[in-house]
N, C-alpha and C positions, 0 to 999 in steps of 0.2 A: 303647428303653423305659426309663423312669427307675426307679431302685431303689424309690422310694416307691410307684410304680404297681404294681411287681411284688409288693411287700408286700401291697398291697390285694388283688391277685389271689390271693395265697396265703392270704388270710383275715385278715391283720393290718391291719385297717381303722384308718386314722389319722383320728381326729376331734378337733376342738377340745375340750379338757378343761376342764370346769367346776371340777374339783378334781384334785389329783394322785392317781393310783391308789394304793391302799393295800395294800401287801404287807409282811409282816413286822411291825415295830413301827408302829402307827398314828400319824399326825401328831398333834401336840398342838395346843392352841388357838392358840398363837402362830404355828405353821407354817401353819395354815389361814387365819389372818388375813393373813399375809404373801402367801400365794398369792392370796387374794381381792383384795388391793389391787395385785396385779401386781408386787410387790417380789421378783421371782424371783432377782435377784442376791443379795439379803440372805438369802433362803431357801436358796440354794445354799451360801452361806458357813456358815450355821447347820448344815446337814446335814453338810458336810465337817468342821466342828469336832466334831460329835457322833461322826462316824465315827472321827476320830483319837483321841477320848477314850473310845471304847467299851471296856468292861471285860471282856466275855466274848464267846465266839464266837457265841452266839445273838443278842446285841444287835448285834454286828458284821455278821452275816448279814442281819439285818433292815434295817440301814441301807444295806447294799450294794444290797438289793432296791429300797429307796426311791430311792436315788441312780440306780439303773438306770432306773427309770420316769421320774425327773425328766429325766435327760439324753436319753432316747429322745424324750420329748415336746418338749423344747427344740430338739434337733437337727432333728427333722422339721418344726418350725414355722419354721425359718429357710431361706431360699432357698439352693440349692447355690452354693458359691463365695463366700458372704458372709463378711466378716471375723468376724462374731459366731459363725457356724456353725463356722468353723475354730477359733476360740478355745474353743468348747464341746467340740469333738472333742478338742482337746489336753488339756483338763481331765478329760474322760471317760476318756481313755486312762490317766491317772494313777490313777483309781479302779479301772479294770479290772486294771491291773498289780498293784495292792495286794490284789486278790481272788484266791481260789483258782481253779483251772482250771475247776471245774464251777459257779462262781458267775457271775452277770451274763452268761450266755451270749448272750442276745439283744442286749445292748449291745455285747458283745465282737464278735458277728457283724456288727452294724451298722457298727462302726468299721473292721473289716477290709474290708467291702464298700466303704466310702468310699475306702480305700487302693487297692482293686482297680480301682475305676472310673477313677482317675487313670491307672493303667497301661494300662487298656483303650483309653483315648484315645491313648496313646503307641503302642500296638500298631497302631491304625488308621493313624496317621501312618507307621509303619514299612512298612505294606503298600503305601503309595503313594510310598515313597522319600523321606519327609520327616523321618526320625528320624536324628540323628547317631549315630555309633558310640559316642560317650561316653554319650549319653542312653540308648542301647539297653543298654549295660552296666549303667547305674544302674537301669534299669527291670527288667532280669533279676534283679539283686541284691534289689531290693525285692519283686518278685513271687514270687521263690523263698520268701521268708519268709511272705508273705501267703498264698500257695497252700497251704503246709504247715500253717499255722494254721487255714485254712478246712477242710482235710481232717480235721484233728484235731477241730474242732468238729463237723463232719459225722458223724464216727465216734461221738463222744460222744452227740450228739443222736439218732443212729439207734438206738443201744442203748437210750437212754431212751425213745424213741418205741415201740420194740418192747415194752418192759416196760409202758408205759402202755396199749398195745393189749390186752395180756393182762389187765391189771387191769380195764380198762373193759368187756371182754366178760363178765366175771363179776360185774359190779356195776351197780346202777342209780343210783349216786351221780352227781349233777351235777358235783361236783368232779372225780371221776375222768374223766368225759367231757370236761370243760373242760381237764384236764391232758393228756388224749390229743390233743385238737384242737391245743393249743398245741405239743406236741412234734412232731406230724405237720407242722404248719406250719413249724416251725424245721428239721425234717428236709428238707423240700422246699427251703426257702430256702438252707440251708447247702450242700446237694448241688448246687443250681443254680450257685452261685458257686464251689464247689469244682471243678465240671466246667469252667466257663468259665475260671477262673484257671489251671487246669492246661493247658487248650488254648492260652491266650494265651502261657503260658510256653514251650510247645513251638514255637509260631510264632516267638517272639522268638529262641529258641535254634536254630531251623531243624532240628528233630529230630522223630522219631515221638512222638506223645503216648502217655502211659502208659495202661494198661488202666483205671487208676483214673478217668481222665477219662470213659470210656464208662460205667463202673459208676456214677459220680455222676449222669450224665444218665439212667441206667436207673431210678433212684428216681422221676424225674418222668415218664418215658415208659411204663414197664411196672410201676412199683410195687415194684421189687426192685433191689438193688444188683448187677445183672448187666449184661453187654454187651447192649444192646437190639438187636432185629432188627425188620425191617419186618413180619415175620409176626405178632409179638405186639404191634405198635403199633395202638392203637385210634384210628380217625379221629375219633371223637367227642371224644376228649381234646384234639385239636388246636385246639378252639375257644378254649382258654385260651392267652393269649399266651405265658406262661412255658413251657408245654409245647411249643408250636410253635417257640419259640426254642430250646428244648433239642434239638428235632429238627434244627434248622439247625446247632446246635453239633455234633451227631453227624456231620452231613454234612461239616462243616469238618474234624473230627477224622479222618474216613475219608480225605478228600483229603490231609491232612497225613501220614497213614500210608501214602500211595501208592496208595490204592484209589479213583481218581477216578470210576470207573464206578459203584461203590456210592454214592459221595457224590452223584452225579447222581440216582440212584434215590431217595435220601432227600429231596433237594430237590424232585424232581417230585412225590413223595407229599405234601409240604407244599403245593406250588403247586396241585395238582389237588384237594386236599381242600376240599369245600364249606364245611367248618366253620371253616377258617382265616380270621382277620381279614384284610381287604384289605391293610392296611399290612404285615403279616408276609408275605403272599404276594408282594408287590412286592419286599421285601427278599430273599426266597428266589430270585426270578427273577434279580435282579442278582448274587446269590452264585453261582447256577448259571452265569451268563455269566462271572464271574471264574474259576471253576474250569475252565471250558472254555478260557479264555485261558491260564491257568497250565499247562494240559495241551497247549497248542500247537494246539488245534483251531480254527483261525481261520475256517474255513468254517462250523463250528458256531456260532462266536461271531456271525458275520454273520447267520446264519439266525435265531438267537435275538433279536438286536437288531431285525431287521426285523419279527419276529413281535410283539415287545413294543412297539416304538416306531412301527412303520409305515415307509413309504418316502416319504411326502409331503414336499415341500420345506418345508412349514410345520409339520412334526412338532415335538413337544416335545423339546428337547435333553436329553441325558443329564444326570443330577445331576453336580455338580462332582467329587465323589469317584470316581464310576464312570468319568467321562470321563478323569480323570487316570490312574486305574489302567489302563484299557485302552490309553491312549496310551503310558504307560510300558512296559507289557508288549509291545505291538505294535512299538514302536520298538526295543526290545531284541531282539525276534525278527527284525525286518527287518535289523538290523545284523549279527546272527550268521548268518542265512540268509535272503537276500532271498525274500520271499513276497508275491505279489499280494494274497491275502486279508488278510494281516497289515497290509500297507500300506493297504488299504481301511479296516480297523478304525482304524488310526492316523489316517488322514485324517478319518474321521468323528468320532473323539474330539477331535482338535485343533480341528475346526470347531465342535464343540459347546462346547468351552472358550471359544473366541472369541465364540460366540453369547451365552454367559453373561457376557461381559466379564471372564473370568478370565485376563487377559493375563499376570499374574504366573506362573501355572502354565506357560503357553506359553513364556515366556522362560526359566523354570527348565529345562524340557525341552530347549529349544534349547541352553542352556549344557551340558547333560549329553551331548547327542547331536550337537552341532555344528549345521550348517545343517539346516533342516526343509523340504526340497523338497516334502513332502507337504502343507504348509500352503497353503491357498488364497491367491491373490494378493490383497492388500488392505493395509489399514493395518498390521495386526499383522505381516505378512510383511516389509513395507518397514521398519517400525519396528525389528523384530528384526535385520534386515540392517544398519540404521544403527548399532545397538548393537554389532554385530560390528566395524564399521569404526571406531567410537570406541574399542573395546577395543584394536584393532590400533594406532591412533594413539597411545593412551596408552603402549603397550609400546615404541613406537619413538620417540615424541616428534617425529615428522615433521610439519611444518606442512602439507605437501601432503596427508597422510592425514587431518589434522584437517579440512581444507577438503572433502575427499571425504565425510567423515562428516557434515559440516554440510549438504552438498547432498543426502545421502541422507535426513537427518531432514526437510529441507524437502520432499522428494518424498513422504515418508510422510504429511505434513500435508495434502497435496493429494489424497489418495485419496478416493474417494466415500464410504467408510464411516468416515472419520476422526472424523466428528461423534459416532459411537457411543461413542468412547473418549475422552471429554473430558479426563480426567486424563492419560492417556498422550499424547494429542495435545499438551497443554500442556507435558508433560515433554519431548516431542520438540522443541518450540519452544525450551524452556529449554536443552536440550543443544545445539541448533543455535547458540545465542548463545555458549555455552561454547566450542564448536569453532571458531567464528569468531574468538574472542579468542585461542585457542591457535594458530590458523592464521595469525595476523598480520593480521587484518582488523578492528581494534578499532572503526573508525567504522561499519562495517556491523553489527557486533555490538551497538553502542550503539543503533542505530536498530531492530534486531530486538528488543532487550530492551524498548524503549519500546513497540513494537507489542504485545508479549506482555502487558505491564502494562495496556495499554488494553483488550485483547480477552479476556484469560484469564478463564475461569469456574472456575478452580481456585485459590482463595485460598492454598492451601498452597504455591504456587509463587511468590507475590508477593515474599517476602523474597529468595529466591534470584535472581529476575529483577532486582530493584532492585539487589542487590549486584553482579550481573554487569554491569549498566548502569554502575554507578560504576567498576568495574574497567575496563570497555571505554573509557569516556570518559577515564579517567586515562591509559590506555595510548595514546590518540591523540596526547597531547602537543600538541594543537592549541589555540592560544590563542583561536581563534574559538569553541571549545566550552567555554570556562571557565565561562560562565554556566550551561550545562547541567550541567557537573560540580558546580558549587556547589549547584545546585538538587537534584541527585540525592543528594549527600552530606547536605545538610540534611534531605531527605525521609527518608533512611535513619535518621539520628540521631533524628528526631522519631517515627518509627514503631517503631523497635526500640532504644530507649534502654537503656543498660546492658548490651547484648549484647556478646559478645566482638568481633564484627565492628565494632560501633559504636566500641568502644574502639580498634580498629586504625585506623579512619578518623580518629579524633581524633589518634592518634599520627602518622599520615602527613601530615595536612593542617593540623595546628595551626599557626597563625601564618602561613599562606600566603594567597594571594588567594582560596582556596576557603573557609577557615574562620578567622575573626578570632581573634587571640590571646586576647582577653579572654574570649570565649565558651569557647574551647578550654580555657583554664586552669580555669575554673569546673567544667567537666565532668571534666577530668582529675583534679582534686583529689577528686572524688567516687568515684574508683575505689578499692575497698577494698584495704587493705594485703595481704590474702591472695590477691588476684587474680593469676593468672599473668602478667598484663601490667602489674602495679603497678610493677615495676622500670623497665620501659621508659617508663611514664607519668611517673615521677619524673625520668627523663632529659629528657623533653620539657619538663616543668615548669621544670626548671633552665634549659634553653636559652631558653624563652620569657620567663621572669622576667629572665634576663640581658639579653636583647634589649630588654626594656622598660626596664630600669635604664639601659642605655647610651643608649637613645633619649632618656631624660629627663636626659641630662647627668650621669649617675652621682650624682644628688642625691636620688633617691627611695629612702630607706632601706628602705621596705617591700618593694620589688622586690628589693633587695639581700639582705635577710633571707630572701626567698622562694628565692633561688638557694641560699644556704647551707643552709637547712632541707631542701630537696630533695636536695642532695648528701649531707648528713649522714645522711639516711634511707637512701640507697643504701649509704653506707659501713657502716652498722650491719648490713646484710644481705649484705655481700660482704667477702671478705678481700683482702689486698694481692697475692695471687698473680695474675698477669695471666692473662687468658682465653687458651684455645688458638685461639680464632677471631680472625682478623686484623681483621675488621670491628668486632667487639666491643672489641678492644684499642684501635682508633682512636677509637671512640666514648667509651671510658673515659678515654682521654688527653684528648680535647676537654673532657669533663666536668670533669676535674681542672684543666685550664687555665682554664676558666671560674671554678672555685672559687677558684683562686689570685688571679685578677684581682679578684674580688668581695671577697676577704678583705683585700687589700693596697691597693686603689686609693684608698680614702677613709677618713677618720677616723670613728669609731674603728676602727683596724685590728684584724683578728682573727687573730693569729699562730698560734693552735692549729689553726684550720681550714686556714690557709695551709701550715703544716708538714705536716699529714696529706696534703693534696693534692699537695704537692711529693714526698713519699716515694712515694706511689702512682704519680704520673706518672713518677718516676725508674725504678721497677721495670718499668713498661710499656716505656719507651724502651730499657732495657737488655735486655729480652726479645725485642725485634723490631728487627733491623738496618734494616728499611725506615723506621723512625721515628727513626733517629739524627739526622736533620736538625732535630729539635726539641730536641736536647741543648743547644745554646747558649742557646736561649730559656729552658729550664728552669734553666740555670746562672745566668742573669741574674735569674730569679725567686728563686732561692735567695739570691743576693746581697741582693736587696730584703728578703727575709724575715729573714735574719740581721741586716741593718742595723736593721730595725724593732724587733728585740728586744735591740739594743745589743751584739751580738756582731760588732763591726766588724772585729776581727782575722781572724775566720773568713770574714767577707764579703770582706775584701781577698784572702784566700787563694783563695776561689772566683773572684774577679775575675781573679786571676793566670792561671787556666786559659784565660780568654778572651783575655787579653793575649798569652799564649804562642802561642795559635793565630792571633794577629793577626785575631781576629774583630771585626767592626765593632761588636758589642754591648759590647765592652770599654769604649768611651767612655761608654755608658749606665751601665754598672756603676760606673765612676768617679764619675759625677755622683750616682748614688744614694747611694754611700758618703759622698761629700763633703757631700751635703745632710743626712744624718743626723749627720755630725760637726759641721756648723754648728749643728744643732739642739741638740746636747749643749753646745756653747759658749754658746748662748743661754740654756741652762738652768743655766749656771754651772759646768759640768764642766770641770776643768782637769787633764789628765794627759798623760804622754808619748805614749800611743797616739793620743789625739785630735790632739795637736800633729803627730805624724809623719804621720798620714793627711792632715791639712790641708795640710801642706807638700809631701808627695810627690804625693798625688793632686791637690791644689789646683793645683800647678804644671802638671801635665799638662792638667788641665781648662782652666786659664788659657791655655796655649799653643793649645789647640783653639779657644778662644773669641776670641782676638785675631785680628782680620781683617788682611789686608795693609794696610800704610801707603799712603795717609794716611787710610784709612777710620776713622771713629770707633767706639769701643767701644759695644756695646749696654749697656743698663742691667744685664742679667744678667752680662755680662762685667765691667763696672765693679764690681759687687757682689762677684763671686768674687775679683777682684784685691785689692779692699780687705780682704777677710777673710784672705786668704793673707798679705798684707803685715802685717796686724796680728799674726798669730801669729808670723811670721818676725821681726818687730821685737821682740816680747816674748821669744821664745826666744833671739834673738841678743843682746839686752841682758843676759839672764841668764847666757849662757854665752860670749859673745864668740866665737862660732864662725862658720863659713862661711855661715851662713844670711843674714847681713846683706847681702851683695851681691845676694841675691835680691830684697831690698826695693828696692835701687837699680834693678835691671833692670825689675821690674814697676812700680815707682813711676814711672819715666820714662814708660812707656807710658800708665799711668793718668793722669798729669798732662797729658800731651800730647794724648791722644785720648779720655779718658774723663771720668767724673764722680766724682771722689774724694769720699768722705765726709770730714767734718771730722777724724775720728779717723785716717783713712788719711793725710790730709795731715800731721797731726802725726807719725804713725809714720814717714812718709817723711823728713820734716824731721829727726826725731830721729836716725835712722840715718845720714842724709847728714851731719849735723853731727858724729856720732861718727867718721865716716870721712873728714872733711875735705872733703866734697863740698859746698862753700858754694853753688855755682851751683844744684845740685839742691835744696839746702835752701831757697834763696831762692824757687825755683820752687814748692816745696810751700807755703811760707807765702803766697806771692802767690795761689796757687790758693785757699787757705782764705780770704784776704782778699776775693777776688772773689766767693766763694760766700756771704759773710756780709754782714750789714748793721750799721751803727754802733750799733744798739741791742742787739747781741748781744755776749757776752763774747768769742766766737771772733774777731770782727772786730778788737777791740782787742788780743787776743793776737797775731793775725797782723800787725796794724799795727806792734806793738812789734818783732816779729822781723824784719820787712822793713826797718824803719828801722835796727835794730841791724846787720843785715848790710850795708846801704847805707853806714852810717857807717864801718864797717870798711874798706869798699872805696873809697868816694868821700865823704869827710867834707863837702866843700863842697856837693855835690849833696844829701847827706843833710840838711844844715842848711836848704837851700832847701825841701826837701820838708816838713821839720818846721814851718817858718814857715807854709807853706800849710796844714798840718794845724791849726795853732793858729787860723788865720783861720776855717777850716771848723768847728772844734770849740772855740769860745772858752771854754766853761764846763766843760771837762774831760770825762771819760768814765768807763768801767767800771774799778773797782779790781780788781786792783792795777796793771792794765796802763797806765792813763793816767799814773799817777805814775812808772812805770818809763820811759815814753816821755819825760816831761819830764826825768827824771834823766839820760837819755842825752845831753841837750844842755845840761845845767847845767855851769857852770864846774867843771872837775875831774871831770865826770861820765864815764860810760862804761857806764851801766846797772847 
């Protein structure tokens, strides 16, 4: 029975109010207008403000009375459990707490009853084994306070009611009569809940109820605050629900006090009274059955059940609460002391739970008591058995046991009554798919999931079924099913976008045959920064953008910037300390390798990003011996990074580590450093460091590039030799040191098998002349002559030097060559070389 209905029975009739009741200070015109227009929130705020500003106790008392009426009307007009009602109750409590103990008693009582009703529901759960220990402790703590305050109000109102009775008997005043009726009503209401709250507290604490519980019920049953007896109970009074319920309360209190026989008599009095409403009589019958079960009278329980429900096969099953209570108590009794009547009650109660489709209760009882052999053979029994097998498989991880569970679920789905349990049947199908996956039969699982998606009538399982189908198809690793996997993944992404699982699919399949990189990138970028998967998403973005960049020949700067942006996002949220997880360390290392390549491979290079990536990668490699094989690669990258920022001496020192270890990457390091040194020369930089690097490293690179004779030099080799020769010639000319022979050595190779630049030919010729190597000098000038044309200055320069050298070695032949030269070039040539040629052969000439 609802609290509002009880109030009506006690005489507190709740009617829609055309105006707010007027007690104490009457409402002014503004308040009446606000109420008439339904502006109750504004009216409430106005009353509260007046209450806070009240100057004397009389005004304050009047406003408390008006606020009491206001909140009583508002609270009763809102449905139980609504947010508005809850908010009103919270605000009403603040008014009550600000009032004295004897003010706003009706509102105070109403608010306490609201608190009690919450605990009453928890006590009902406790009776059927559904309240946790923690919730029970909380309920006891709350109810202890509520019950004490209800008893206090009951005492206060009882005293007031007794006084009102005396005054009303000697007065014909309507006000006195009204006051008496109000106080009597509140006395009944407060004692009713004082009795029930005290009883509930004793039940939760599992102790005998106090005498105060019986005395509170006495006010409703016999009109006095005494322990009621059946002798002074008037049957006529039982026509009122609250009185009949109070009688049931006494019965429950007697049973809790250990007097089950007297409890049974009280309940029979209620049941057999012709005045009792049918609803209350039914509740009394079920309570009588519960007390018999609590007392262990299982034969009595069966007798009462058959009397109440009948024995026909098509009888009405027990209500869910009664069936669970009886199943719980009967199973407990059977476990402690096997009893055929108790087992019969358990079987009846379990069958009734199944009949009402309450499979959750059956499974909970199964979990509490293990197997339920008393359960009739059918879907529920087989389904519960399959759940046991699944639990066993989960605890052992055995594929064989998962398959056994899968077969058991399949068996439950084939029972005749499976159609009655639509949700549980589809759940069985879903768990079968899961077990097949865990049991190592992914292909069978994928087909079973597809069948479930097609036939299921329980939409709540669709997502899980589709997910398991994806998992199963992925686990098959069967290229013949790639189209099915792609379809399943795309279907999941379409139906459940933005979900955690959808993001996991993106991370797993992005850039594969299942999910194209461009689509994956768009969706991955939509994952919020605060998502738990955001970090892994950025890793995948970096990998996909890197793949896209390299696929486009490293020319797409947008993809390159995408790599760097994703990596820097990760850096901002992680420190340099390597992860404790080996897989994560490897993933982080690969990420930093990608970042280094993207930062250094093309112009403009990004040295800051490269440096950060190198430091992070170095920390990871040093933390994990299994990654030591990446050390030479990282050293090479450090050489490249140091070279890119002009720190060539440090780059050379890093390269020495590779050279000392005879690592093949040492050659790459040399070429990187040499390339940067050449770039500095091209930029006009001249210093001893650059010269040293070109000569030392250039010599090594040149040796590596020179193929066995008589193979010709490549264009790259010719270029390197030419640059080294140039520096050696310049440094040798400046210092007259041992670098000049290097020119002769490399120059010979370049002239014989390569393609010397004009400046290289001049450098070789100049050094050869200084060292008296006239043959090599002639070779160098001849090479320049052959590589030039008569309209170029270099040709005339080379022509002059070849004739000069020939004249010194063979004057006659030189004269002949000169004559031929004049025939071919009769009108002269480029200054100053044409004049110098003529001067060589003039009388007394010699150049």
